[in-house]
TORTIKOL-587630 format. One line per field, with one value per residue: residue in three letters; residue number from 1; x, y, z of N, C-alpha, C, O in turn. Coordinates in nm, 3 decimals. Layout:
N
residu <- (Ala_...)
num <- (NUM_...)
n_u <- (X_...)
n_v <- (Y_...)
n_w <- (Z_...)
ca_u <- (X_...)
ca_v <- (Y_...)
ca_w <- (Z_...)
c_u <- (X_...)
c_v <- (Y_...)
c_w <- (Z_...)
o_u <- (X_...)
o_v <- (Y_...)
o_w <- (Z_...)
END
This chain:
162
residu <- (Met_Asn_Gln_Gln_Gly_Arg_Val_Arg_Pro_Ala_Gln_His_Arg_Asp_Asp_Ala_Ala_Ile_Leu_Thr_Leu_Glu_Glu_Leu_Phe_Pro_Ser_Asp_Arg_Met_Ser_Met_Arg_Ser_Val_Arg_His_Phe_Leu_Lys_Ser_Pro_Ser_Ala_Arg_Thr_Trp_Val_Ala_Glu_Leu_Glu_Gly_Ala_Val_Val_Gly_Asn_Leu_Ile_Leu_Leu_Thr_Arg_Lys_Asn_Ser_Cys_Val_Ala_Arg_Ile_Tyr_Ser_Val_Val_Val_Ala_Pro_Pro_Ala_Arg_Gly_Arg_Arg_Phe_Ala_Glu_Arg_Leu_Ile_Arg_Ala_Ala_Glu_Ala_Glu_Ala_Arg_Thr_Leu_Gly_Leu_Lys_Gln_Ile_Lys_Leu_Glu_Val_Arg_Ala_Asp_Asn_Ala_Ala_Ala_Arg_Ala_Leu_Tyr_Ala_Lys_Leu_Gly_Tyr_Ala_Glu_Asp_Glu_Ala_Leu_Pro_Gly_Tyr_Tyr_Glu_Asp_Gly_Ala_Asp_Gly_Leu_Arg_Leu_Cys_His_Thr_Phe_Gly_His_Glu_Pro_Pro_Ala_Thr_Glu_Pro_Ala_Pro_Gly_Leu)
num <- (1_2_3_4_5_6_7_8_9_10_11_12_13_14_15_16_17_18_19_20_21_22_23_24_25_26_27_28_29_30_31_32_33_34_35_36_37_38_39_40_41_42_43_44_45_46_47_48_49_50_51_52_53_54_55_56_57_58_59_60_61_62_63_64_65_66_67_68_69_70_71_72_73_74_75_76_77_78_79_80_81_82_83_84_85_86_87_88_89_90_91_92_93_94_95_96_97_98_99_100_101_102_103_104_105_106_107_108_109_110_111_112_113_114_115_116_117_118_119_120_121_122_123_124_125_126_127_128_129_130_131_132_133_134_135_136_137_138_139_140_141_142_143_144_145_146_147_148_149_150_151_152_153_154_155_156_157_158_159_160_161_162)
n_u <- (0.080_0.032_0.207_0.244_0.021_-0.211_-0.294_-0.580_-0.802_-1.136_-1.421_-1.775_-1.856_-1.723_-1.861_-1.979_-1.759_-1.627_-1.817_-1.818_-1.556_-1.597_-1.715_-1.518_-1.454_-1.488_-1.697_-1.917_-1.977_-2.010_-2.305_-2.448_-2.564_-2.422_-2.168_-2.209_-2.281_-2.044_-1.888_-1.988_-1.971_-1.840_-1.681_-1.556_-1.284_-1.201_-1.011_-0.908_-0.752_-0.609_-0.561_-0.458_-0.687_-0.890_-1.063_-0.900_-0.862_-0.941_-0.978_-1.114_-1.123_-1.198_-1.293_-1.345_-1.520_-1.353_-1.176_-0.852_-0.785_-0.802_-0.977_-0.919_-1.153_-1.202_-1.006_-0.910_-0.782_-0.803_-0.751_-0.605_-0.445_-0.283_0.039_0.157_0.191_-0.031_-0.200_-0.023_0.027_-0.221_-0.266_-0.063_-0.146_-0.372_-0.248_-0.094_-0.305_-0.432_-0.228_-0.213_-0.465_-0.396_-0.410_-0.333_-0.315_-0.386_-0.626_-0.737_-0.919_-0.854_-0.891_-0.795_-0.699_-0.583_-0.308_-0.136_-0.230_-0.185_0.098_0.179_0.069_0.228_0.484_0.442_0.428_0.209_0.068_-0.044_-0.326_-0.556_-0.726_-1.002_-1.219_-1.449_-1.525_-1.600_-1.873_-1.914_-1.803_-1.531_-1.214_-1.088_-0.842_-0.743_-0.550_-0.307_-0.150_0.076_0.169_0.498_0.597_0.728_0.832_1.167_1.369_1.406_1.585_1.925_2.084_2.167_2.484_2.584)
n_v <- (-0.122_0.231_0.434_0.710_0.816_1.000_1.305_1.397_1.523_1.587_1.377_1.341_1.113_1.146_1.305_1.241_1.164_1.404_1.563_1.425_1.497_1.775_1.768_1.796_2.062_2.324_2.503_2.656_2.472_2.299_2.208_1.910_1.985_2.213_2.103_1.926_2.118_2.268_2.061_2.042_2.291_2.524_2.725_2.634_2.433_2.122_1.918_1.595_1.427_1.101_0.808_0.494_0.414_0.562_0.869_1.136_1.400_1.734_2.006_2.303_2.526_2.840_3.035_3.363_3.499_3.727_3.802_3.806_3.679_3.394_3.189_3.003_2.809_2.601_2.376_2.076_1.822_1.490_1.409_1.147_1.140_1.353_1.524_1.406_1.569_1.623_1.863_2.047_1.947_1.956_2.238_2.313_2.184_2.335_2.588_2.554_2.498_2.755_2.921_2.793_2.882_3.146_3.327_3.560_3.574_3.405_3.398_3.345_3.242_3.198_3.054_3.248_3.113_2.880_2.756_2.555_2.547_2.824_2.829_2.649_2.799_3.033_2.922_2.852_3.098_3.264_3.567_3.771_3.963_4.082_4.130_3.957_4.018_3.823_3.661_3.397_3.159_3.070_3.280_3.311_3.457_3.549_3.541_3.691_3.573_3.612_3.518_3.601_3.528_3.475_3.582_3.388_3.209_3.180_2.887_2.607_2.415_2.350_2.473_2.269_2.098_2.251)
n_w <- (-0.002_-0.061_0.139_0.132_0.022_-0.196_-0.382_-0.560_-0.816_-0.697_-0.719_-0.798_-0.647_-0.419_-0.240_0.013_0.184_0.186_0.310_0.562_0.639_0.681_0.926_1.109_1.166_1.391_1.369_1.115_0.922_0.602_0.413_0.270_0.028_-0.033_-0.071_-0.296_-0.471_-0.515_-0.612_-0.867_-0.984_-1.216_-1.133_-0.919_-0.784_-0.670_-0.458_-0.333_-0.076_-0.047_0.130_0.153_-0.001_0.130_0.167_0.310_0.334_0.206_-0.035_-0.129_-0.397_-0.510_-0.776_-0.961_-1.241_-1.436_-1.241_-1.091_-0.863_-0.653_-0.417_-0.146_-0.007_0.165_0.351_0.469_0.680_0.794_1.141_1.184_0.951_0.951_0.951_0.735_0.524_0.366_0.373_0.279_0.018_-0.090_-0.095_-0.261_-0.496_-0.550_-0.581_-0.814_-1.005_-0.991_-1.098_-1.356_-1.458_-1.489_-1.271_-1.016_-0.739_-0.424_-0.177_0.157_0.449_0.793_1.116_1.381_1.605_1.524_1.524_1.381_1.122_1.062_1.080_0.870_0.656_0.654_0.619_0.347_0.223_0.259_0.368_0.641_0.576_0.679_0.977_1.131_1.329_1.532_1.314_1.272_1.297_1.548_1.694_1.711_1.622_1.304_1.040_0.747_0.481_0.244_-0.067_-0.304_-0.625_-0.741_-0.523_-0.356_-0.060_0.028_-0.066_0.133_0.136_0.053_-0.221_-0.508_-0.498_-0.289)
ca_u <- (0.005_0.114_0.215_0.245_-0.110_-0.212_-0.391_-0.640_-0.923_-1.251_-1.530_-1.906_-1.870_-1.647_-1.933_-2.008_-1.637_-1.595_-1.905_-1.767_-1.440_-1.650_-1.757_-1.403_-1.450_-1.575_-1.824_-1.916_-1.965_-2.089_-2.412_-2.419_-2.597_-2.306_-2.051_-2.244_-2.269_-1.896_-1.830_-2.020_-1.958_-1.729_-1.598_-1.482_-1.204_-1.188_-0.922_-0.911_-0.629_-0.647_-0.457_-0.500_-0.819_-0.990_-1.045_-0.863_-0.853_-0.993_-0.956_-1.193_-1.058_-1.306_-1.248_-1.457_-1.493_-1.281_-1.086_-0.720_-0.763_-0.864_-0.993_-0.931_-1.272_-1.197_-0.909_-0.924_-0.721_-0.847_-0.648_-0.519_-0.361_-0.201_0.171_0.191_0.191_-0.150_-0.238_0.058_0.010_-0.354_-0.252_0.026_-0.227_-0.463_-0.171_-0.082_-0.432_-0.459_-0.133_-0.259_-0.572_-0.350_-0.444_-0.219_-0.318_-0.483_-0.660_-0.814_-0.943_-0.813_-0.910_-0.683_-0.640_-0.534_-0.153_-0.083_-0.264_-0.112_0.235_0.188_0.045_0.342_0.590_0.414_0.437_0.090_0.094_-0.153_-0.379_-0.662_-0.787_-1.136_-1.281_-1.578_-1.560_-1.672_-2.014_-1.897_-1.744_-1.385_-1.158_-1.017_-0.745_-0.741_-0.416_-0.290_-0.033_0.081_0.248_0.613_0.647_0.731_0.931_1.303_1.377_1.449_1.692_2.038_2.103_2.254_2.632_2.636)
ca_v <- (0.002_0.356_0.499_0.852_0.869_1.080_1.405_1.394_1.601_1.523_1.343_1.342_1.003_1.177_1.397_1.188_1.175_1.542_1.601_1.383_1.577_1.890_1.762_1.827_2.205_2.360_2.582_2.700_2.354_2.303_2.112_1.821_2.062_2.296_2.013_1.891_2.243_2.299_1.957_2.057_2.434_2.563_2.829_2.564_2.321_2.040_1.798_1.510_1.348_0.971_0.725_0.357_0.418_0.638_1.014_1.181_1.550_1.794_2.147_2.362_2.645_2.914_3.142_3.431_3.555_3.870_3.829_3.752_3.629_3.276_3.190_2.870_2.816_2.512_2.277_1.997_1.681_1.415_1.391_1.028_1.157_1.472_1.496_1.346_1.682_1.629_1.986_2.116_1.903_2.010_2.371_2.311_2.157_2.456_2.695_2.510_2.526_2.904_2.968_2.763_2.980_3.288_3.408_3.627_3.565_3.327_3.439_3.256_3.280_3.094_3.075_3.301_3.022_2.753_2.780_2.468_2.596_2.952_2.801_2.597_2.897_3.121_2.843_2.845_3.225_3.343_3.673_3.824_4.071_4.149_4.069_3.947_3.987_3.759_3.611_3.251_3.148_3.052_3.406_3.308_3.556_3.492_3.626_3.682_3.555_3.637_3.470_3.659_3.436_3.547_3.621_3.265_3.199_3.108_2.744_2.576_2.318_2.414_2.445_2.140_2.135_2.332)
ca_w <- (0.004_-0.075_0.262_0.101_-0.022_-0.317_-0.399_-0.691_-0.826_-0.637_-0.808_-0.728_-0.549_-0.300_-0.167_0.149_0.243_0.202_0.415_0.681_0.687_0.724_1.069_1.186_1.187_1.509_1.326_0.974_0.820_0.471_0.400_0.147_-0.084_-0.071_-0.123_-0.420_-0.569_-0.551_-0.694_-1.016_-1.035_-1.302_-1.066_-0.801_-0.815_-0.548_-0.464_-0.219_-0.032_-0.030_0.192_0.157_-0.063_0.198_0.157_0.436_0.324_0.086_-0.057_-0.233_-0.444_-0.576_-0.873_-1.016_-1.372_-1.447_-1.126_-1.089_-0.721_-0.619_-0.273_-0.074_0.069_0.272_0.347_0.601_0.681_0.924_1.234_1.168_0.827_0.967_0.956_0.607_0.426_0.276_0.359_0.189_-0.112_-0.143_-0.129_-0.386_-0.616_-0.568_-0.632_-0.955_-1.075_-0.994_-1.193_-1.506_-1.486_-1.504_-1.166_-0.957_-0.597_-0.358_-0.049_0.236_0.592_0.894_1.250_1.456_1.707_1.448_1.502_1.301_0.985_1.040_1.048_0.744_0.541_0.655_0.545_0.212_0.168_0.283_0.466_0.697_0.495_0.743_1.099_1.105_1.466_1.541_1.179_1.252_1.348_1.701_1.738_1.686_1.529_1.182_0.971_0.597_0.444_0.091_-0.127_-0.429_-0.690_-0.755_-0.389_-0.278_0.032_-0.013_-0.058_0.270_0.114_-0.007_-0.372_-0.541_-0.500_-0.176)
c_u <- (0.090_0.103_0.206_0.111_-0.102_-0.311_-0.443_-0.768_-1.044_-1.351_-1.659_-1.917_-1.799_-1.733_-1.960_-1.882_-1.594_-1.693_-1.868_-1.646_-1.487_-1.695_-1.640_-1.382_-1.538_-1.697_-1.815_-1.897_-2.045_-2.201_-2.373_-2.466_-2.491_-2.193_-2.092_-2.248_-2.131_-1.835_-1.866_-2.009_-1.832_-1.638_-1.537_-1.398_-1.179_-1.102_-0.946_-0.777_-0.671_-0.528_-0.519_-0.653_-0.919_-0.953_-1.009_-0.836_-0.912_-0.964_-1.045_-1.141_-1.175_-1.239_-1.375_-1.416_-1.441_-1.210_-0.949_-0.682_-0.848_-0.886_-0.996_-1.043_-1.261_-1.081_-0.911_-0.849_-0.771_-0.735_-0.557_-0.410_-0.266_-0.053_0.231_0.192_0.081_-0.194_-0.164_0.041_-0.123_-0.342_-0.161_-0.058_-0.322_-0.375_-0.132_-0.195_-0.449_-0.353_-0.172_-0.371_-0.531_-0.373_-0.318_-0.202_-0.410_-0.509_-0.740_-0.843_-0.911_-0.848_-0.775_-0.609_-0.595_-0.381_-0.094_-0.107_-0.186_0.032_0.264_0.166_0.172_0.454_0.570_0.405_0.313_0.120_-0.032_-0.194_-0.481_-0.703_-0.943_-1.209_-1.415_-1.611_-1.637_-1.797_-2.011_-1.830_-1.605_-1.335_-1.095_-0.912_-0.756_-0.602_-0.419_-0.150_-0.035_0.193_0.368_0.671_0.669_0.843_1.069_1.303_1.438_1.572_1.804_2.038_2.192_2.406_2.674_2.656)
c_v <- (0.123_0.426_0.664_0.900_0.948_1.187_1.394_1.487_1.515_1.480_1.340_1.239_1.044_1.269_1.358_1.199_1.321_1.597_1.558_1.466_1.716_1.889_1.790_1.984_2.232_2.424_2.597_2.577_2.366_2.185_2.020_1.897_2.144_2.211_1.980_2.010_2.274_2.190_1.970_2.193_2.460_2.663_2.763_2.459_2.259_1.932_1.723_1.446_1.206_0.901_0.589_0.331_0.502_0.793_1.069_1.326_1.594_1.947_2.185_2.506_2.719_3.040_3.231_3.495_3.692_3.907_3.759_3.700_3.498_3.274_3.034_2.883_2.728_2.418_2.212_1.863_1.616_1.392_1.263_1.049_1.276_1.431_1.428_1.446_1.680_1.767_2.063_2.074_1.946_2.154_2.391_2.288_2.284_2.580_2.673_2.543_2.677_2.957_2.929_2.843_3.119_3.385_3.459_3.612_3.450_3.390_3.331_3.306_3.166_3.138_3.134_3.203_2.885_2.775_2.695_2.524_2.730_2.924_2.749_2.711_2.988_3.045_2.843_2.982_3.309_3.437_3.721_3.951_4.150_4.071_4.065_3.909_3.929_3.698_3.487_3.247_3.128_3.170_3.407_3.407_3.480_3.592_3.595_3.678_3.573_3.582_3.521_3.579_3.530_3.593_3.491_3.273_3.135_2.961_2.708_2.473_2.386_2.383_2.326_2.184_2.219_2.244)
c_w <- (0.001_0.065_0.240_0.068_-0.155_-0.300_-0.545_-0.704_-0.772_-0.759_-0.726_-0.627_-0.420_-0.201_-0.011_0.234_0.283_0.314_0.560_0.731_0.734_0.875_1.151_1.228_1.310_1.476_1.168_0.891_0.711_0.487_0.290_0.018_-0.131_-0.129_-0.261_-0.522_-0.602_-0.629_-0.849_-1.062_-1.111_-1.249_-0.937_-0.850_-0.667_-0.563_-0.335_-0.193_-0.007_0.038_0.211_0.110_0.012_0.185_0.299_0.436_0.198_0.083_-0.157_-0.273_-0.528_-0.666_-0.908_-1.148_-1.361_-1.325_-1.133_-0.950_-0.714_-0.470_-0.230_0.029_0.177_0.258_0.487_0.582_0.808_1.003_1.214_1.054_0.851_0.980_0.838_0.492_0.328_0.266_0.268_0.038_-0.181_-0.181_-0.249_-0.513_-0.645_-0.630_-0.785_-1.048_-1.101_-1.104_-1.335_-1.537_-1.508_-1.390_-1.087_-0.801_-0.549_-0.225_0.032_0.382_0.676_1.034_1.317_1.545_1.646_1.428_1.405_1.157_0.958_1.002_0.916_0.630_0.532_0.584_0.402_0.147_0.171_0.397_0.513_0.619_0.590_0.866_1.088_1.245_1.450_1.413_1.175_1.327_1.511_1.761_1.743_1.596_1.413_1.135_0.811_0.551_0.293_0.043_-0.277_-0.506_-0.732_-0.635_-0.298_-0.169_-0.011_0.014_0.079_0.251_0.048_-0.139_-0.400_-0.545_-0.380_-0.056)
o_u <- (0.203_-0.006_0.164_0.085_0.005_-0.402_-0.365_-0.831_-1.054_-1.358_-1.656_-1.980_-1.816_-1.685_-1.960_-1.894_-1.538_-1.648_-1.882_-1.636_-1.422_-1.711_-1.662_-1.301_-1.644_-1.797_-1.718_-1.813_-2.145_-2.187_-2.276_-2.411_-2.464_-2.132_-2.009_-2.222_-2.103_-1.742_-1.796_-2.037_-1.725_-1.531_-1.473_-1.431_-1.145_-1.107_-0.999_-0.701_-0.775_-0.412_-0.620_-0.728_-1.031_-0.838_-1.084_-0.786_-0.932_-0.932_-1.060_-1.121_-1.240_-1.154_-1.490_-1.303_-1.487_-1.183_-0.945_-0.564_-0.958_-0.820_-1.073_-1.033_-1.306_-1.059_-0.913_-0.856_-0.779_-0.628_-0.436_-0.302_-0.175_-0.023_0.350_0.192_0.097_-0.229_-0.219_0.042_-0.134_-0.397_-0.185_-0.045_-0.339_-0.423_-0.139_-0.180_-0.477_-0.394_-0.168_-0.377_-0.613_-0.358_-0.210_-0.095_-0.499_-0.412_-0.801_-0.787_-0.935_-0.833_-0.667_-0.487_-0.574_-0.338_-0.003_-0.012_-0.130_0.086_0.358_0.235_0.218_0.515_0.669_0.376_0.302_0.180_-0.129_-0.111_-0.489_-0.712_-1.005_-1.250_-1.492_-1.731_-1.726_-1.821_-2.100_-1.799_-1.553_-1.403_-1.056_-0.899_-0.775_-0.531_-0.520_-0.049_-0.124_0.303_0.347_0.785_0.632_0.942_1.069_1.242_1.519_1.650_1.775_1.996_2.280_2.442_2.792_2.699)
o_v <- (0.125_0.473_0.736_1.019_0.958_1.175_1.383_1.521_1.395_1.536_1.337_1.263_0.976_1.307_1.445_1.242_1.350_1.670_1.632_1.499_1.773_1.993_1.809_2.019_2.172_2.405_2.554_2.574_2.438_2.087_2.046_1.874_2.152_2.249_2.005_1.995_2.306_2.213_1.923_2.215_2.417_2.688_2.832_2.395_2.326_1.857_1.779_1.417_1.191_0.931_0.574_0.251_0.514_0.835_1.048_1.375_1.520_2.008_2.119_2.592_2.653_3.120_3.189_3.538_3.768_4.025_3.649_3.679_3.497_3.350_2.954_2.951_2.766_2.379_2.273_1.803_1.678_1.359_1.277_0.990_1.294_1.317_1.395_1.408_1.730_1.803_2.138_2.158_1.966_2.196_2.480_2.356_2.324_2.658_2.765_2.605_2.721_3.031_3.013_2.878_3.205_3.506_3.400_3.634_3.405_3.434_3.241_3.407_3.051_3.256_3.077_3.204_2.789_2.810_2.743_2.545_2.750_2.983_2.792_2.714_3.019_3.102_2.834_2.989_3.410_3.404_3.717_4.039_4.272_3.948_4.161_3.796_3.975_3.677_3.467_3.330_3.171_3.161_3.511_3.443_3.363_3.704_3.482_3.775_3.551_3.603_3.491_3.565_3.649_3.640_3.489_3.343_3.038_2.916_2.785_2.453_2.486_2.274_2.291_2.293_2.256_2.292)
o_w <- (0.050_0.101_0.331_0.084_-0.216_-0.219_-0.639_-0.603_-0.796_-0.868_-0.603_-0.524_-0.318_-0.094_0.077_0.349_0.389_0.403_0.658_0.849_0.822_0.938_1.271_1.314_1.330_1.544_1.105_0.801_0.715_0.561_0.220_-0.090_-0.251_-0.228_-0.350_-0.641_-0.718_-0.706_-0.939_-1.180_-1.068_-1.304_-0.858_-0.950_-0.569_-0.661_-0.238_-0.285_0.058_0.010_0.279_0.165_-0.038_0.192_0.394_0.537_0.102_0.186_-0.260_-0.187_-0.609_-0.627_-0.891_-1.168_-1.276_-1.300_-1.187_-0.920_-0.767_-0.399_-0.283_0.131_0.285_0.143_0.594_0.475_0.914_0.952_1.228_1.058_0.771_1.016_0.841_0.375_0.217_0.154_0.186_-0.052_-0.302_-0.283_-0.329_-0.615_-0.760_-0.712_-0.867_-1.153_-1.212_-1.193_-1.425_-1.655_-1.541_-1.406_-1.097_-0.744_-0.622_-0.163_-0.025_0.424_0.640_1.065_1.307_1.560_1.719_1.319_1.338_1.082_0.850_0.909_0.850_0.528_0.423_0.493_0.329_0.027_0.102_0.499_0.437_0.596_0.580_0.857_1.041_1.271_1.366_1.395_1.092_1.416_1.585_1.880_1.782_1.500_1.425_1.183_0.766_0.578_0.227_0.109_-0.357_-0.453_-0.757_-0.634_-0.181_-0.191_-0.087_0.110_0.130_0.344_-0.018_-0.178_-0.322_-0.591_-0.369_0.049)
END
C-alpha cells in the first residue's frame, strides 16, 4: 500500500467523504447541498487526499470571472492523516491550478487560534492581510491571508552542489 497517499481531483462520488471531513470544523460547516454544488460548479476546483483508498482530506478553491484572485474556501485533513504533508500537497495543487488559470493571488481565511494551519500557510508564503474579529459562526476571530505568486518564500533546502 502507498504510505504517502495521493492528491487527486475530487469526483461526485467523494461527496459523503467530504461532508464527513467537514464535521471536523468547530463551526461553519458545509451542508451536503453545498458540497455537491462545489463539485459541479465551473468556478470551483476540489481536490481530495487519499490514503489507503480512503479520503482523508480535501480542499476547495473558488474562482470568479474577471478576477485575478482565487480563494481557498475550505481545507481539512483528518487527524489520523496529519503529519503526512497532505495539507501542503492540497494547497500546492490549488496553487498550480490558479497559476494555470493565469491568476495572480490566492486568499483564504483561517481561525486566529489555529496555530498549526497558520504556521503552514506562513511556510508556504501566505501573509496576513486583514484581521477578522468575530468572523466565525462561534464568534472566533479569523485572519485573511494572501499569497501573491512570484513572492514565494526562499527554498529551505540548499541549492545542489552546496
